[in-house]
Phi, psi and omega in degrees: 000317179294324179297315179297318178298319179297317180295314179298317180297318180295328180278317186290318185298308179298323181297309183289327178290328177289327176296317180297321178297316180296319184286330186260345182270129177252111182267126179291149176296153179297149179302147183211136179288351182268347179212165177230147179257123173261084189301324181297335182253355182067036182236144170247130186236137175294142180279343183233151173289154174270358183120203179237150184195173167289171180297315181298318178296320179296314179301316181293323178299316181293322179295328185271345185289140174236110186218132178066022181082010182244146179235015182252037178286151183205169172289144178288152172289172177301317179295319179292325178296324176296322176297315179300319178297314180295330182257018186301328180288331177281317182289311177083166174061029171273145177280099182253007184251339188252028180054044187271129174263147177245133180292146167245169178273359185278120177286149175272164181294339176275125183304135178086354180255149178228151182285140174226165176234129179277117184278355174273316185256340184082007182273144176267141178216186174226149189219144179285133182304318189264016181275084185291346181297330182221076178293155181252164183286154183237122174225123186263155178225168171210155178282146176219144181298142177301140179275134181250000000 
């Protein structure tokens, strides 16, 4: 009986301790030149714009992107877009010279309009989704666990 308990204990302890290790360890994604991790904010940000589009087109572009082995890219919220603006020198490659606005996923109180942030002036505005005359820039983000 003691021999069986010892064998079970020897098998069970390494198994359960490795399970605990898997459950509690958060491994950061490998470095990639296509995105940057803003660990303090729990965000992964694309290093390049996807181009310019209407809001619906921008949302769809982010949904379809597969980058770094991830498929859960999305438009940033208004608050996340402010973080991107504040960290623009670290992230890089934002169009800050052509009065360029970047879409957020945040709807404005006026139906059909969405909030954007102008990366030249830092001003927040709202823009009509279907106004193809002046499409806005698209930069996608995804959530990532904070690195400890």
